Structures are given as structure tokens and as C-alpha cells.
C-alpha positions in Angstrom: 43.4 -77.1 22.0 39.9 -75.7 22.7 37.4 -78.0 24.5 34.6 -75.5 24.9 31.3 -77.3 25.1 33.0 -80.7 25.5 32.0 -82.7 28.6 34.4 -85.2 30.3 32.8 -87.6 32.8 35.0 -89.3 35.3 34.1 -92.4 37.3 36.3 -93.4 40.2 36.2 -94.1 44.0 38.5 -93.0 46.8 37.8 -95.0 49.9 39.8 -96.7 52.7 39.5 -100.0 50.9 40.2 -98.7 47.4 42.8 -96.1 48.1 43.3 -92.6 46.6 45.3 -93.3 43.4 42.4 -93.9 41.0 40.7 -90.6 41.8 44.0 -88.5 42.1 45.2 -89.4 38.6 41.8 -88.5 37.2 42.0 -85.2 39.0 45.1 -84.4 36.9 43.2 -85.3 33.8 40.3 -83.1 34.9 42.6 -80.2 35.5 44.0 -80.5 32.0 40.5 -80.7 30.5 39.3 -77.7 32.5 42.3 -75.6 31.5 41.4 -76.2 27.8 37.9 -74.8 28.4 36.0 -78.1 28.8 33.5 -79.2 31.4 34.0 -82.0 33.8 31.5 -84.1 35.8 32.6 -86.6 38.5 30.7 -89.6 39.8 31.7 -92.2 42.4 32.5 -92.4 46.2 35.1 -89.8 47.2 35.5 -90.4 51.0 39.2 -89.6 51.6 39.5 -86.0 52.7 42.6 -85.0 50.8 41.0 -86.4 47.6 37.8 -84.4 48.2 39.9 -81.3 48.8 41.9 -81.9 45.6 38.7 -82.0 43.5 37.2 -79.1 45.4 40.2 -76.9 44.4 39.1 -77.7 40.8 35.5 -76.7 41.6 34.4 -80.3 41.3 32.5 -82.6 43.6 31.4 -86.2 43.1 27.7 -86.7 42.2 25.4 -89.7 42.7 23.9 -91.5 39.8 25.0 -93.2 36.7 26.7 -92.0 33.6 24.9 -89.3 31.6 25.6 -88.0 28.1 29.2 -86.9 27.6 31.8 -86.6 25.0 34.3 -88.8 26.9 33.7 -91.2 29.7 36.7 -92.3 31.7 36.2 -95.2 34.1 39.0 -95.9 36.7 37.6 -98.6 38.8 38.1 -102.3 39.5 34.4 -102.7 40.3 32.9 -105.0 37.8 29.5 -103.2 37.9 31.0 -99.8 37.2 32.9 -101.1 34.2 29.8 -103.0 32.9 27.6 -99.9 33.3 30.1 -97.9 31.3 30.0 -100.3 28.4 26.2 -100.0 28.3 26.0 -96.2 28.3 24.6 -95.0 25.0 25.3 -91.3 25.8 29.1 -91.5 25.9 30.9 -90.5 22.7 34.2 -92.3 23.7 34.5 -94.9 26.5 37.9 -95.1 28.2 39.0 -97.8 30.6 41.9 -96.9 32.9 43.8 -100.1 33.5 47.0 -100.6 35.6 47.0 -104.5 35.4 47.2 -105.3 31.7 44.0 -107.3 31.9 41.6 -108.4 29.1 39.3 -105.5 28.2 35.6 -106.1 28.2 33.7 -105.3 24.9 32.3 -101.9 24.8 35.4 -99.8 25.6 36.9 -97.7 22.8 40.2 -96.8 24.5 42.5 -98.2 27.2 44.6 -95.7 29.1 47.4 -97.4 31.1 48.9 -94.6 33.3 51.8 -96.7 34.7 54.6 -95.7 32.3 54.5 -99.2 30.9 54.1 -99.9 27.2 54.2 -103.6 26.3 52.5 -104.7 23.0 51.4 -108.0 24.5 49.4 -106.4 27.3 46.3 -105.7 25.2 46.9 -108.0 22.2 43.2 -109.0 22.2 41.8 -105.5 22.4 40.8 -104.0 19.1 40.6 -100.4 20.3 43.1 -97.6 20.9 45.7 -97.9 23.7 47.4 -94.9 25.3 50.3 -96.2 27.4 53.9 -95.4 28.2 55.7 -92.6 30.1 54.4 -89.9 27.7 50.8 -90.5 29.0 51.5 -90.2 32.8 49.2 -88.1 35.0 51.5 -85.8 37.0 50.3 -82.7 38.8 51.7 -79.4 37.5 51.9 -77.6 40.8 54.6 -79.8 42.5 57.6 -78.2 44.1 61.2 -79.2 43.5 63.2 -81.1 46.2 65.9 -79.2 48.0 66.6 -81.5 51.0 68.5 -80.3 54.1 66.5 -82.1 56.7 67.4 -85.4 58.4 63.7 -86.4 58.4 62.4 -89.3 56.4 58.9 -89.0 55.1 56.7 -92.1 54.6 53.4 -92.2 52.8 51.4 -95.4 52.0 48.5 -93.9 50.1 45.0 -93.2 51.2 43.9 -96.7 51.9 44.5 -99.0 54.9 48.0 -100.5 54.8 48.3 -104.3 55.4 48.9 -105.3 59.1 52.4 -106.7 58.4 53.4 -103.4 57.0 52.3 -101.3 59.9 53.8 -103.8 62.3 57.1 -103.7 60.5 57.2 -99.9 60.8 56.6 -100.1 64.5 59.6 -102.4 64.7 61.6 -100.0 62.5 60.9 -97.2 64.9 62.4 -99.2 67.7 65.5 -100.2 65.6 66.4 -96.6 64.7 65.1 -94.5 67.6 67.3 -91.5 66.8 66.1 -91.3 63.1 63.4 -88.6 62.7 60.4 -89.8 60.7 57.2 -88.1 59.5 54.2 -90.0 58.0 50.8 -89.6 56.6 48.0 -91.7 58.1 46.9 -92.9 61.5 48.8 -96.1 61.1 52.2 -94.5 61.9 54.0 -95.2 65.2 52.9 -92.7 67.9 56.4 -91.2 68.3 56.6 -90.1 64.6 55.5 -86.7 63.4 52.2 -86.8 61.6 51.7 -84.8 58.5 48.6 -84.2 56.4 48.4 -86.0 53.1 47.0 -82.9 51.4 50.2 -81.0 52.2 52.6 -83.9 51.7 55.0 -82.2 49.2 55.5 -79.2 51.4 57.2 -81.5 53.9 58.9 -83.8 51.3 60.8 -80.9 49.6 63.0 -80.5 52.7 63.1 -84.2 53.7 66.1 -86.4 53.4 64.1 -89.0 51.5 60.7 -90.4 50.8 59.4 -94.0 51.4 56.3 -94.5 49.4 53.9 -97.2 48.3 54.3 -98.0 44.6 51.2 -96.1 43.4 50.5 -92.8 41.8 52.8 -91.0 44.3 55.8 -92.5 42.6 55.2 -90.4 39.5 54.9 -87.3 41.7 58.1 -88.2 43.5 59.9 -88.6 40.1 58.7 -85.1 39.1 59.8 -83.6 42.4 63.3 -85.3 42.3 63.3 -86.5 45.9 65.3 -89.7 46.7 62.9 -92.6 47.2 62.5 -96.1 48.4 59.6 -98.1 47.1 57.1 -100.4 48.9 54.9 -102.7 46.9 51.9 -103.3 49.2 49.3 -104.5 46.7 49.3 -106.4 43.5 47.9 -103.5 41.5 51.1 -101.7 42.2 53.2 -104.3 40.3 53.8 -102.3 37.1 54.7 -99.1 38.9 57.0 -101.0 41.2 58.7 -102.8 38.3 59.2 -99.5 36.4 60.8 -97.9 39.4 63.1 -100.9 40.1 64.1 -101.0 36.5 65.0 -97.3 36.7 67.3 -98.1 39.6 65.3 -97.2 42.7 65.5 -99.6 45.6 62.3 -101.4 46.7 60.7 -104.1 48.7 57.8 -106.3 47.7 56.0 -106.4 51.1 53.5 -109.1 49.9 56.3 -111.7 50.1 57.6 -111.0 53.6 56.5 -111.4 57.2 56.7 -108.4 59.6 59.9 -109.3 61.3 62.0 -109.7 58.1 60.2 -106.7 56.5 61.4 -104.5 59.4 65.0 -105.4 58.7 64.5 -104.8 55.0 63.1 -101.4 55.7 66.2 -100.4 57.7 68.3 -101.4 54.7 66.0 -99.5 52.3 66.4 -96.2 54.0 70.2 -96.4 53.5 70.0 -96.7 49.7 67.2 -94.4 48.6 67.8 -92.6 45.3 66.1 -90.3 42.9 64.0 -91.6 40.0 64.2 -90.4 36.4 62.3 -87.2 35.9 58.8 -87.4 34.4 56.3 -84.8 33.3 52.5 -84.6 32.9 51.2 -86.4 29.8 47.5 -85.8 30.2 47.6 -83.1 27.5 48.8 -85.6 25.0 46.1 -88.0 26.2 43.4 -85.4 25.7 44.7 -84.6 22.2 44.5 -88.2 21.3 41.0 -88.6 22.6 39.8 -85.5 20.8 41.3 -86.8 17.5 38.9 -89.7 17.9 35.9 -87.7 19.0 32.8 -87.0 16.9 32.9 -83.9 14.8 30.5 -82.2 17.2 29.6 -82.8 20.9 27.1 -85.6 21.5 25.1 -83.3 23.9 
């Protein structure tokens, strides 16, 4: 696949309120596109340091401004304005909406990419365009290590956003319940006695860890690729499909949106006793790009 002269434009945010998952999965797509000789442009607010670093390693930085001419425009945002502007762009050859809810798709998009490993015909029954969904279209980094274990430490990551208060309170209680259990965590929310690790170097710590507790976002797919035993935490509604996939695959999990902090703390103590590995997954962005290029005009729009 040769993408020389083809421009991919990505639109996503990575902020404390939005989280890191939208931008991180687009970084995987960008890497695949660049490796095939194409060009990539990024627009949006990238404010989380490890996300900025991830794009910087690809030679990319987010730019201000709206969509310009491109062969493929990919919008990964819940922001209504960002989605609307994408549908109004006359310079995009193909407009792709990244959706992890299964919502109705606004007119103007040519493609829906659901990166959650879920493929249900009824999800987009009113959408007349092309849908790329299912485990073969996952975005999984290619540079991940393989889990080897050996440490007694449990690593916890809740993404790049701000965890709900009941979740952080429950982890404080968990720290008191099992004071002899070593923990390491990403983020400033973690109890002071726990070891802090940088999100950018998460997997260097996870490969030796006993297990990983993670929010049910894009990190789940990376954990499945690494092979580490996991316990899942659903901390927001947009994680519903990933959480369901992991639970159906046999991984233990807790829907934190249904519990108070006290009960959640006891559930967390039970969760760390039953963590298990997920089915292995691989990167499917190459297949996604091939599908998009099969739809593209015969020559670049630029």
C-alpha cells in the first residue's frame, strides 16, 4: 500500500475533561498512514503531556484552525461543533466519524469507524454509508512489550482525564484495606503512599507487574495485546462497549457508575483477586486504511 501524496487529517482533543483515548487511537492510525508513505495533519487541543509526546514521536503536533483540503478526514470528538464542521468541509475526499457509542450519524459523513471491537448490525441501521467495526479494526500500538510478570506490584491507570471523586475515594480506602499490597499508579489522583509512574512509560512498568487495573478505554486493547492479567473499571458511559466486550471475554470488572465509594472499595479488593488476561488482539488500522483507500477518488483531492 503506497500512500505517497495522500493527506490524512485528524481531529481530536486530549484534555483533562475529555481524556486521552480519542487522540491516542488516532495516533495509531497516523503511524500506519505515515509508514505507508502518506502525510498526516492534526488539529485539536492536545493538552495531556503523554499524548503530546506520542504525537511528537511521529513528528506531529496539533495545529490551530479548521479542516483544510485532505484525502481523508477523521473526526474523533463528541463535540457537536467539531462534527458539524467536518460535515461542511468541501475539501475532504472522505469524511470519517469515529464513534464508540453506536449513535445516529449526522448527514455528511461517508464512513463510521467504531474502534471498540464491537460489530452489531443494528448499531448504525439508519446510516447509509460504510461502517468499519469489529475486532479486525482495532487501533493497537505496534511497539508494545509482552508481559512477563514476576513482581507483586499492581499497576493502576485510569486514563488521562480526571477520575470521578467516588473512584479516587474508593482507592484511598483500598490503600487502607490492603496496606501491605504494593501499588503503582499513573496520575496525581493516586494515594500518596503508592508509587507514581509516568503514563508515557506505563508499559515498561506493567510488563513486570502482577496485574493491571484499568479504566475500560483504549488501554484495554493495549492490555490485551500485552497479555497482562487485568481488572476493568467502567468510569464513564462512553466506555460501555469496551467494558462489555472485556466482560464477555471473561475479564472481571466493576461498573463504578452504579456504586458509592464505600461499596466500590470492597469491590476493588475483590477485583484484584480475580484479574485475568484478555484474548489477544492485534492492530487493525492497516485494514482500515486499505478500506478507506478503496473508497478514495482515483487521484488526491489536493
